[in-house]
C-alpha positions in Angstrom: 68.6 -23.8 -205.1 68.9 -20.8 -207.5 68.6 -20.9 -211.3 72.2 -22.1 -211.8 73.6 -22.4 -208.3 73.1 -24.3 -205.0 73.7 -22.0 -202.1 74.5 -23.7 -198.7 74.9 -21.9 -195.4 77.4 -24.5 -194.3 79.6 -27.2 -195.8 79.1 -29.5 -198.9 80.2 -33.1 -199.1 79.6 -34.8 -202.5 80.1 -38.6 -202.6 81.9 -40.5 -205.3 80.4 -40.6 -208.8 77.9 -37.8 -208.1 76.7 -35.6 -210.8 75.6 -32.0 -209.9 74.3 -29.9 -212.8 74.6 -26.7 -210.8 77.3 -24.5 -209.4 77.9 -24.5 -205.6 78.4 -21.7 -203.1 79.3 -22.9 -199.6 81.6 -22.5 -196.6 83.8 -25.5 -197.4 83.4 -28.1 -200.2 84.6 -31.7 -200.4 84.2 -33.6 -203.6 84.8 -37.3 -203.9 86.2 -39.3 -206.8 84.8 -38.7 -210.3 82.3 -36.0 -209.2 80.9 -33.7 -211.9 79.9 -30.1 -211.2 78.6 -28.1 -214.1 79.0 -24.6 -212.8 81.3 -22.5 -210.5 82.6 -23.8 -207.2 83.0 -21.0 -204.6 84.0 -21.6 -201.0 84.8 -19.2 -198.1 86.7 -22.1 -196.4 88.8 -24.9 -197.8 88.1 -26.8 -201.0 89.0 -30.5 -201.5 88.6 -32.2 -204.9 89.5 -35.8 -205.3 90.9 -37.6 -208.3 89.2 -37.7 -211.7 86.6 -35.0 -210.8 85.4 -32.3 -213.2 84.3 -28.7 -212.5 82.7 -27.0 -215.5 83.4 -23.4 -214.2 85.7 -21.5 -212.0 87.0 -22.7 -208.6 87.4 -20.0 -206.0 88.3 -20.4 -202.3 89.2 -17.9 -199.6 91.5 -20.4 -197.9 93.3 -23.6 -199.0 92.7 -25.9 -201.9 93.6 -29.6 -202.3 93.3 -30.8 -205.9 93.8 -34.5 -206.6 95.3 -36.2 -209.6 93.6 -36.1 -213.0 91.1 -33.3 -212.0 89.8 -31.1 -214.8 88.7 -27.5 -214.1 87.3 -25.8 -217.2 87.5 -22.3 -215.7 90.1 -20.5 -213.5 91.4 -21.6 -210.1 91.8 -18.9 -207.6 93.2 -19.8 -204.1 93.8 -17.1 -201.4 95.6 -19.6 -199.2 97.9 -22.6 -200.0 97.5 -25.0 -202.9 98.2 -28.7 -202.8 97.8 -30.1 -206.3 98.4 -33.5 -207.8 99.9 -34.6 -211.1 98.1 -34.3 -214.4 95.6 -31.7 -213.3 94.1 -29.6 -216.1 93.1 -26.0 -215.4 92.0 -24.5 -218.7 91.6 -20.9 -217.3 94.9 -20.7 -215.5 95.3 -20.5 -211.7 96.3 -17.9 -209.0 97.4 -18.8 -205.5 98.6 -16.3 -202.9 100.1 -19.0 -200.5 102.4 -21.9 -201.0 102.0 -24.2 -204.0 103.0 -27.8 -203.5 102.8 -30.4 -206.3 101.9 -33.6 -204.6 98.9 -35.9 -204.3 96.8 -34.5 -201.3 95.3 -36.7 -198.6 92.5 -38.8 -200.1 89.1 -37.4 -199.4 88.0 -40.6 -197.7 90.6 -40.1 -195.0 89.7 -36.4 -194.6 86.0 -37.4 -194.4 86.8 -39.7 -191.5 88.4 -36.9 -189.6 85.7 -34.5 -190.6 82.9 -36.7 -189.2 84.9 -37.5 -186.1 85.0 -33.8 -185.3 81.4 -33.3 -186.4 80.1 -36.0 -184.0 82.7 -35.4 -181.4 83.1 -39.1 -180.6 86.8 -38.9 -179.7 87.4 -38.6 -175.9 91.2 -38.8 -175.9 93.0 -35.5 -175.4 95.6 -36.4 -178.0 92.9 -37.1 -180.6 91.2 -33.8 -179.8 94.4 -31.9 -180.1 95.3 -33.5 -183.4 91.8 -32.6 -184.8 92.1 -29.0 -183.5 95.5 -28.7 -185.3 94.1 -30.1 -188.5 91.0 -27.9 -188.7 92.6 -24.9 -186.9 90.0 -22.0 -186.9 87.5 -24.1 -188.9 86.9 -26.7 -186.1 84.2 -24.8 -184.3 82.5 -23.7 -187.6 81.7 -27.2 -188.7 78.0 -27.8 -188.2 74.9 -29.5 -189.3 73.9 -26.8 -191.8 75.4 -28.9 -194.5 74.6 -30.5 -197.8 75.7 -34.2 -197.9 75.2 -35.9 -201.3 75.4 -39.7 -201.2 77.6 -41.7 -203.6 76.1 -41.9 -207.1 73.5 -39.2 -206.7 72.3 -36.9 -209.5 71.0 -33.4 -209.1 69.8 -31.4 -212.0 67.1 -28.8 -212.9 64.7 -31.7 -213.4 65.4 -34.1 -210.6 67.1 -34.9 -207.4 68.0 -38.6 -207.4 69.6 -40.3 -204.4 70.1 -44.1 -204.1 69.2 -44.1 -200.4 67.2 -41.9 -197.9 66.8 -38.2 -198.3 66.6 -35.8 -195.3 65.8 -32.1 -195.8 66.1 -29.6 -193.0 64.3 -26.3 -192.2 63.5 -23.5 -194.6 65.0 -24.9 -197.8 64.1 -24.0 -201.3 64.5 -26.9 -203.7 63.9 -27.4 -207.4 63.4 -30.8 -209.1 61.5 -34.0 -208.6 62.8 -36.0 -205.7 63.5 -39.7 -206.2 64.7 -41.5 -203.1 64.2 -44.6 -200.9 62.5 -42.5 -198.2 62.1 -38.8 -197.5 61.9 -36.6 -194.4 61.3 -32.9 -194.6 61.5 -30.7 -191.5 59.6 -27.3 -191.6 59.2 -24.3 -193.8 60.6 -25.9 -197.0 59.3 -25.3 -200.5 59.8 -28.0 -203.1 59.1 -27.1 -206.8 58.6 -30.7 -207.9 57.1 -34.1 -207.1 58.1 -36.8 -204.6 58.5 -40.5 -205.4 59.8 -43.0 -202.8 59.8 -46.7 -202.1 59.4 -46.3 -198.3 57.8 -43.6 -196.1 57.4 -39.9 -196.6 57.3 -37.6 -193.6 56.5 -33.9 -194.1 56.8 -31.5 -191.1 54.9 -28.3 -190.5 54.4 -25.5 -193.0 56.0 -27.1 -196.1 54.8 -26.4 -199.7 55.1 -29.2 -202.3 54.4 -28.1 -205.9 53.7 -31.5 -207.2 52.5 -35.1 -206.5 53.5 -37.5 -203.8 53.8 -41.2 -204.8 55.0 -43.7 -202.3 54.9 -47.5 -201.7 55.1 -46.8 -198.0 53.2 -44.5 -195.6 52.8 -40.7 -196.0 52.5 -38.4 -193.0 51.6 -34.7 -193.6 51.8 -32.3 -190.6 49.9 -29.2 -189.9 50.3 -26.2 -192.2 51.8 -28.2 -195.1 50.3 -27.7 -198.5 50.5 -30.3 -201.3 49.4 -28.8 -204.6 49.1 -32.2 -206.3 47.9 -35.7 -205.6 49.0 -38.1 -202.8 49.2 -41.9 -203.6 50.5 -44.1 -200.9 50.0 -47.3 -198.9 48.4 -45.3 -196.1 48.1 -41.5 -195.4 48.1 -39.6 -192.1 47.2 -36.0 -192.6 46.7 -33.2 -190.0 43.4 -31.4 -190.2 45.3 -28.1 -190.7 47.2 -29.5 -193.7 45.9 -29.1 -197.3 46.1 -31.4 -200.3 44.6 -30.0 -203.5 44.5 -33.2 -205.5 43.1 -36.7 -204.9 44.4 -38.8 -202.0 44.5 -42.6 -202.7 45.6 -45.1 -200.0 44.5 -48.8 -200.0 45.7 -48.9 -196.3 43.4 -46.0 -195.3 43.5 -42.3 -194.6 43.8 -41.0 -191.0 42.9 -37.4 -190.3 44.8 -36.1 -187.3 43.2 -33.4 -185.1 44.9 -30.6 -183.2 46.6 -31.9 -180.1 46.8 -35.5 -181.3 50.2 -37.2 -181.2 51.6 -38.3 -184.6 51.1 -42.0 -185.1 54.2 -44.2 -185.3 54.8 -46.5 -188.2 53.8 -49.5 -186.1 50.6 -47.8 -185.0 49.6 -46.9 -188.5 50.2 -50.5 -189.7 48.1 -51.9 -186.8 45.0 -49.9 -187.7 42.4 -51.8 -189.7 40.7 -49.2 -191.9 
């Protein structure tokens, strides 16, 4: 997360009614219905924008673009491939397309998402299904991976906060800005968060993360080796590795467990069974 842009080394899927107060740079982008993006939207792959969505800057794609009805783009639309565009689309900065331009309502994003996830998880065994998916994605089929940003419906991402109505999962070596508010949170390794964490359920932090803020949870908090929390930790119970560091006060009515080198992380059931 840069000052004005979220940069993803993969694909971006934004659920319906999401609000993203950044621009986005990614491989391919899929925006659901009534999604708001404040900055530019730049893709090296395809771009799909569903109905009633708004983009506050330019939209640029190196391949094809699919723009649903009643979409508003405040900047310029630049498409190096084909453009499928619905009715009543407003493009305030004009548009440029090097391929075919077809005025029709594109395939709804929900249908495209079903095909996308089917390819991603490779659940289809039938040869005919595989062939259809290969024809749909063409050269992009093999490039779809797990290095993606998936934003649940109704989420809000701004300079101040990252709010999701469900669970949040963060991968390796990310750089995030904002206070995270989620049902639960898992962070892999090597991630830096410039903000605090507040959850209803558990928080699990992998190795070598840096949290520039407090952690407040009604559930259990696990902090692995090498992770540094610059603020306080308040939770039902806390399990912390001896090689981790917390600068502030740790409060846990259910107890605090210090894990030594070589110990196996405790499961949630094991943590709850301990009488501390």
